[in-house]
N, C-alpha and C positions, 0 to 999 in steps of 0.2 A: 459149486456145486457140476461137475459136464463132467463128460468123457471126451480126454484129450485125442486119445488114438481111434476115437466114431464121430470126433467133431461134433458132438453135441453139449448141448446146455439145458438145465432143470429149472424150471422157472415155478416155485412152487406158491400157494396161496398167501395174498399178501404181500409177494415181493415185485419188483418191478427192476429192471434193467436199463440204465443209461444209456447203453449202448450194445448190440450184438452187432457181432463181425458177418457181413454179407454172406451166403453162401452155410449160415449156421445152423443145424438140425436142431432145434428147440422142441423141449417138450413144455406143457402149459399144462401144471395141474386145474382141474375142474373143480366146483362146486361138490361137496359130498350130497345137497341137497340135489343135485342134478345129475348125479349118478356116481359120481366120483371117476376117476380113471386121467387119464392124460391125452391133448389134443397133441399129435408130433405133426409138426412139419418144417420148414425150412423158411429162413427169414433172410430176406434183402432189405435192400434200402427202402424201396417204395412199395414193399408188398409181403405179403405172407402167402405163402403157398400150400397145403395141407398135404403130407404126404399119405398118408392115412385117414381117408374119410369117415371115420368113426373112432369116437374113444377108444384107448386100447390104456391097457396095463401098463408101468415102467419095464416092465420083464417083455412083454411081448413086444413095444418099441425098440426095444435095446435088439432085442433078437434079429426085427426086421431092419435095422441099419445096419447090424453084420452081416447079415445075405447080402447086401447091399454091397459093403464093400471086398466081401470074395468074390462077384461078379462083375466087378468096376475094372479088373486088368485085363478080363476080357472082351471088353466093349469096344476095345484100340481107340476112339478118341474121333472127333468129328471132322470132315475133312469140307471146306467151303469150297475146294477149285472145281470147277463141272469138268474140268479137264481130267482130273485124278479120280475120277467119279469109278467105285466101285463095291461092290456088294460081298460081303462077307458074311458064311455062315459061322454061327459061335461055335 
């Protein structure tokens, strides 16, 4: 289960993944005894970073990912060349 366009996967309670493509957003379902909802983060080979630092509903998380995708084209990208340094207003 997952969203191809937004680049996320959903791991429900009791499920496991043999491999997660680095950079994929992942929802991990929480136990109902601990309040339910999902943890949302981004998985890489050697770490998992929380995107939202509190449990969210699946809907809240998907809406957040959609807002990231809407803003991404405006971000421009990272420039590592000190001779080509510039600041750009959004």
